[in-house]
C-alpha positions, 0 to 999 in steps of 0.5 A: 500500500505504501507505493500506491499512497506515494503515487496518489500523493505525487499525482495530487501534487503534480496536478496542483503544480500543473494547475498553478502553472495554468492559473499563472498563464506561465510558460513551462521552463524546460531547464527548470523541469530538468533541474527538478528531475535531477533533484529528485534523482539525487534525493532518491539516490541519497534516500535509498541508502537510508530507506528504512529510516525514510519509510519509517517517517514517511509512513506517518499520515501527519508527515504525508499530509504536511508534505502535501500541504507544503506542496500546495503552499509552494504552488501558491507562493510560486504562482505569485513569485516565480511561476515559470521556474518554481512550478516547472521545477515542481513538475519536473520533480514530481514527473521524475518521481512518478517515472522512478516509482513506476520503474521500481514497481515494474522491475520488482519481481 
């Protein structure tokens, strides 16, 4: 159930970032999409060496809710402050995470 919850939360956050970009009528910035994607890959590489600790904290509903609320906060601030760069980075990060999660699930036997 953990990966399913992770995917659902990531999709909700991704929808918020896409909605924010559309609300701001800002263009998608490919360099910032790439930066967000790279950030996710670096985080996953570091987190994988501490996977039990990360999972221990992440599986707490308050942490998941707080993280989702934080994502919505970033979208709100991003719309006002720097929509193209911040929201594009979030889109890149979350898209990369969903692709990473899909790869992990597909290769698990």
